[in-house]
Residue, then its C-alpha position, 0 to 999 in steps of 0.5 A: m818107540h817100542i814094537t813087539i814082534m810076535g810069530l803066529g806059528a807055521s799053520d793053524y790055531e791049534q799050534l799057536p803058542i798059548g803065551i802068544y795067544k794071551k798077548l795078542k788078546e791083551a794088545k791094544k794095537v796089532f798090525v799084521r803083515t798079511m791076513e792070509h794066515p789061518v790063525l787070524r781068522v779064528l782070532q778075529d772071530e774071538g773079537i781081536q782086531f788087526e790092521s793088515f798091510d795087504h793093500v800095500y802089496e797091490k801098490h808095488d810090482t816087487f817085494q822090496p818096496v812093499y817091505q820098506e813101506i810096511v816098516e816105515h808105517l810101523l815106525e810111524a805108528a810106534q811114535a804114538e804108542p807101543i804096538v804089536y806086529a804079528v807075522p807068519g811063522h817065526p819072526l826071525v825065519a824068512e821075514q824081511t820086514v823084521q830084518l829091516l826093523i832090526e836094522a832100524e833098531r841098530e840105527g837107534k830108531v826103535q826098540l824091539a822085543i821079539e817073541g816066539g812062534q813056531s817057524f815052518l821049518d820044524p813041521i816041514f822037516a817032520a812032514l818030509k822026514i829029513d834030518p837037517i844035519e845032513g845039510f839044508q838050504l832055505l831060499d827065498g823063492t822071490n829072490f834067489s839065483i841058481h848059483d845059490v843052490n847047493m845041489r847036494s843038500h836038502v833045498l827048501i824054497a819058501q815064498v812060492y805062493d802062486q803060479f807066477s812065483a812057482s813058474e819063476v822058481k821052476l825056470t830058475l831050477m831048470e837051469k841046473y836040474r833036469d826037467d823031470y827031477p822029482i820035487t815035493v810041494v808041501t802046503g800047511a805043514g803040521s796042520s790039519n790041512e797038510l798037503i804033500k805032493t811029489i811031482p816032476l819039476y816041469e809041473l811045478d806051476q801047474a800041479m796044485e793050488l799054492n798059497n803063502l803056506t807052501t814050501i818047495y822041497v828039492p832033494p839032494v842029487k844022488s848021482h853025477l848024472d843029475a848034477l852035470k851043471d854043478w862045479t862040484t861034480f866036475r871037480n869030483i870027476i877029475a879027482t876020481l880020474r887022478g885017484p888010486n882007482g882012476c885012469p892010468w893016463d890021467r894019473k901019470q900026467t904032470h904040469e909039464s906033460l900037460k903043457k902042450y894040451l893047454i896050448e892045443e885047446t886054447h888054439e882050438f877055442l880061438a878057431a871056434v871064436d874066429e868061426k863064430d861057432d857058439f857050440g864049438m866055443v862051449e866044447e873048447l872052453g870045456d876042454i880048457l877047463l879040463q886042463v885048469f882042473l887037472h893042473a889044480q888037482i895035480g897041485e893038490d895031489e902033490g900038496y903044493f896048492n889046490l883049486e881054492e887057492v887058485l880061485e882066491n888068488i884070481s878073485e883077490k887080484m880082480i877086486r884089487r885091480h878094479p878099484h873103479v868097480f869095487g872101490d871109490l876110484s873113477v876112470k874116464d875110459a878103457d884106456e885109463v883102466v889099462l893105465n891104472w891096472e899097470e900102475i897097481k901091478k907096479q905097486e904090487k911088485g914094489e921096486q923093480k930089481e930084476s929085468l922087466l922081461k923076466g917071466e915073459y919068455r914063452p918056450n912054446s911060442s917065439l911069436q908070443t915071447s917077442y910080443n911080450y918083450q916088446k909090450k914090456a919095453a913099450a910100457v917104459g917108453f922104449d917104443w916108436p911113437d906110432a906105427s909108422g916107425a915100426l913100418s919103416k923099421f920093417n922096410e929096413e930089416w927086409k932090405e938087410f935080409r935081401e942083401e944077406l940072401e945074396k952075400g951072407n951065410n946061413e947064420s947071417i941069413m937066419d939072423e936077419f930073417g929073425d929081425v924081419l919077423f920081430t918087426l912084423v910082431n911089432i907092427a902087429r902090436f901097434y894094430n892090436i893084432s895078436p901075432e899068435e892068433a894071426m899065425v893060428h888063423a893063417n895055418e888053419k886057412f892054409a890047411r883048409r884050402f890045401r885040403f880042398v886041393e887034395e880033394q880035387v887031386r883025389k877026385s881026378g884019380k891022379t897024383f900030385r906029380d901029375f899036375t903042374l904048379e899052375q894047375l894046383d894053384e888053380f885049385w887053390n884059387e877056387a878054394k879062395h873063391l868058394e870061401k868068399e861066396 
């Protein structure tokens, strides 16, 4: 089985290589992916016959099954005799059917010969007067994500042949680029019918006639303001703030000095989650990202680590610890996922020579430290079988605390009170409650209600000393009632 693949060039008859022209004239059987190419109309007039696959496009809603059916038909036809398959442009540039045929050749199903044909890239570069060495991307307009786009390079988007595909490309680009960002629509580059028009992005699907010779050009961004949704922009901003001519405050920060801000921003995000405030979550997640990027930049400035190492570490860990997603392991439910996760961690760390509690201390949160210690102990079976044991232990510790209040000293009272708090954390763990989050929530609730009490006192024209505790408590209860409403 043998298939010769030929490229028809990027545009019109005058640009068709003479060698390709001669071989097409001599070929007994020529298949073409589509008749929508200006060269084919001229060759037909010269008596060359083609069998096209345009009818296959009408059978499917997406392109992948179209390409697969074309390749299956070509392989079947090649069993009877050697055939020629002609495609627009160059066979190895933006031609999915050719890639599928190459895969078939690797599997031993066919022998291929791939011959010339100018790709659309050279005339595109000439028409736009851009140098690809500055960096460029070639994307498929029928199948690309905004995450694929490098906003700082020349971006060429092929396969934008009608209003529907142009609309899809427009909506995708608008996820990152501003609505009026200037783009250029190039049709028939290098041909006598070459058409170039620069328009705002939002006009892409309504500006002009599009066909299979159309390519969309998106120029690289020139300023941070045009790329605020791009990760590179944020990283450059942080590097600038920490740079020689940056902000004095940012430049003097250390890992240690930033610890309190990371805790504060995390708590503010948790508050936004509790309030179901989506806009608040966006803002607070940004503040947390700021802390992450600052720490990564400090690591890079000091020569110890950089953001790429942070990404590599967490990406590798996620793949390694999710073999049921990225490997062959099967799991029944989320509980089995957790058990598997802990087993993988144990294998990673090897034989446990140090205390299980090592690394679980949190200097800025005694509640979180207590939670971490108890969770680690529970992982090896040092735990109550259910919450009833923890509740009984709380009653025991509460009784001992009350006894110490009557006969103990300050040290013994504090010790027993610590035991009470410790058992409360244990109860929280059994009911999947984060004691840290619960405390944050309680503090916020207290502050909110107390501000209401303050407002009522202020409205009265009096001071706190002018009210009895019972009267202030009435204000407090009113705040609770308003919250429920």
